[in-house]
N, C-alpha and C positions, 0 to 999 in steps of 0.2 A: 556416915556415907558408904565408906569403902566396904566395911564390913557387911552392910546392905548388899551390895554389889555382888560380893564374892560369896554370899551365901544363897543369893537368888538364880534358882535352875536355868533362868531365862537371859542371864549375863551374857552368855557365850554367843546365844544366838543374834541377841540385841547388837552386840558388838560387831558381830560379822556382817549383819546386814547393813549396819550403819556405815562400816569400815567399805564394804563393796560399793555403797550408794553413793559415798563421797567418791570411790575411784571412778565410778560412772561420770558423776559430775564432772571432775576434772578431766576426763578423757574428752567429751562432749565439748568443753570450753576451748581446750588445747590443740585438740585435733592432731595430737601426734602419737605415733605409733608406741613410742617409748611409755606414755601414760596409758599402760593398760590397764583396766579396772581391777583384774585378778592380782596383778603385781603390786598395784598401788594398796589394794585391801590388805595384803599380805604384810607390806611395809607399816601400815597404820597399826593393825593389831599388833606387831611387834612393839612397835614404838610406844604404844598406851599400856602394853602389859610391862615393859621395862620402866617406863616413868612412873608407874603406879605401883610396882613392885608387887603384881599380883602373879601369882605362880601360874605356870600352864595349864596342870591338871584343875584349877580353879576353872580357867575358861573353857577347857575342854568338856568340863562335865555338862556344861550345857550346849557347847558348840556341836557335840558329837550327834546331836539329833537332826543336824542338817544334812549329816553324812547319809541317812536314812533316804534321802530323796535322790542320790545320786544314781543308784539302779534304775530307778524309773526314769530319770531324765535321760539316761543313756538309751533306753528302750524307745524313748519318744523320738528320737532321732531317724528311727525306721519310718517315720510320715514323710520328708520329703523323699526318700528312696522309693516308696511306694508311688509317689506323685509322678516318677521319673522311671517308671519299672520297663516302659518301652526301650528307653534308651539304654538300659542294663541288658536288656535281652539281646540287643542288636551288636553290643560291644564286649560281650563277657568274657570272651577270650582274652583279649587286650586288657580288660580290666584286672582279671586275676592275676595274669601275666606280672602288671605293675605292681600291684599289692604284694605278690610274693617276692619279688625282687627288693621290694622296699624293706620288707621284714627281714630278709636275709642279709641286706647290706646294714642294716642296725645291729642285727646279731654279729656279723662279723667285726663291724667296726669297734663293737665293745670288747670283743676277743682281741683284737689287734692293739687297742689302746690298754687293755688290763694287762697283757704281756708287757708292752712298752713300760709302762708304769709300775711294773710288778707288784699288781694287785693282788690280796689274797684270793682264795677259792670264795669265800662268804663275801667279800667285796664285790668279786667278779659277778655271782650270780645276784646281786641286789641290784647291779645295773642292767642287767638282760631284758627287764621288762620296762625299761624307760621309756618306750613309743607307744604303749598301749593304754588303754582308759584304766584309771585307778582300779575301779572294781573289778577287773582281771588281774590287774598287776600285782596288787596285794597278796590274792592267792597263787600266783606263779612264784612271787618270792617267797612267800611262806612256805611254799611245798619245796624249794630248791634250798630251804633252811638259811636264807638271806636276812637283811635288817630291812624287816617290813617297812618301820617307819622311815627310813632313809630313801627305800624305794617311792615311797607317796611322795616326798620332798622331791626326789628325782623326776619323777612323772611330772608334778605340777610345773616345775622350771623347764622342762622340756617343751610342756605345751605351751608356756607363756611366750617363750622363745620362736617357737613355730607360730604363734599368733601375730608376734611383732615382726618376723623377719619374712614371713611367707611371701606378702607383696613383692618384697625387695629381692628375694631368691627367684621368684618366677620372671620378674622382669631381666635381671641380670643372665637367667639361664634361657632367656625368650620363649618360655612357655606360655603359650596361647590358647592351647586347646583346653576348653573348660573341664573336660573329663579329667585330662593330663593333672591339671592344677588340682581338681579335687582328691584325686588318689595321692598325689604327693603329699598335699597336706594331711588328709587323715591318717595315713600310713605313717607319718613322722612324727606329727604333734596332736593325736587322739581329739578327744571331745572338746579341748580348749582351741586347739587349731581350728577343727571344724566351724567353730562359733565365727571365726574370720572368714571361713569359705563361704558360711552362709551369707556373709556381708558381700562377698564378691560376687555372687550369683547361685541362683537356685540350682543349675546343674552341678557347678562346685560343691555346693552344699551336700546334694544326694550323694555324690560320689565320695564325697569325705566321710558320710556317715556310713555307707557300706564298708568303707576301708577300715573302719573302727572294729566293725564287727569281725569281719574277715581277718583283719592282722591280728586281732586279739585270740581268734581261734588258731591261727597258724604258729602264733608264737606260744600258744600253751602246749602244742604239738614240738615244736622245733627246740624249744628252750631246754628241755631235760636232755636233749642229744648234744647241745652247747654246752651244759654244764659241766660235764667231766674234763672239758678239755684245760682246764686251769686246777 
């Protein structure tokens, strides 16, 4: 039976969908931010692969087809933005300033922490695209000669943490403006954080969707300037 699963090209896809579905059920049952569906699905898949002694390459040979939907799914985030287009036109200066400050904060914090922990240049550039969507971050990491697979993992961890902690951070920081919430979440935690922003409200979701695109564009431009610092 195990050989059947290992030889099946659909094993990775089925396991991924099953794990995420189970994560969603647990999230709905317990209603806790800690039970994030994506984080739970990652843990479930790792556990199954370890217990079953199935090589990651076997799993990925099927699961890789799911990644083809990543770019179209990111593009679809333009829909809520279009619905709030008038709001964007009326606040575009503040919105762009907020996204730019978020991108610069992310890049500068990576630089400071890399110096503090004495990271190598390759490790440093691997971390630079941590707050942008995977589809863009992989290209940035590859262009800067970073560890692409590690960049993907860091981007996912950043998004999951943003998804979990966003409501708490907004409460602690007393951020009540929906535009400010959306910009902060989207700039810091890309598409995974945007899923939480959409749960909070339509304006938050629209502004977070915009932040994904603009912050990704700015990071592509600014990351090569930060790369030589270490």
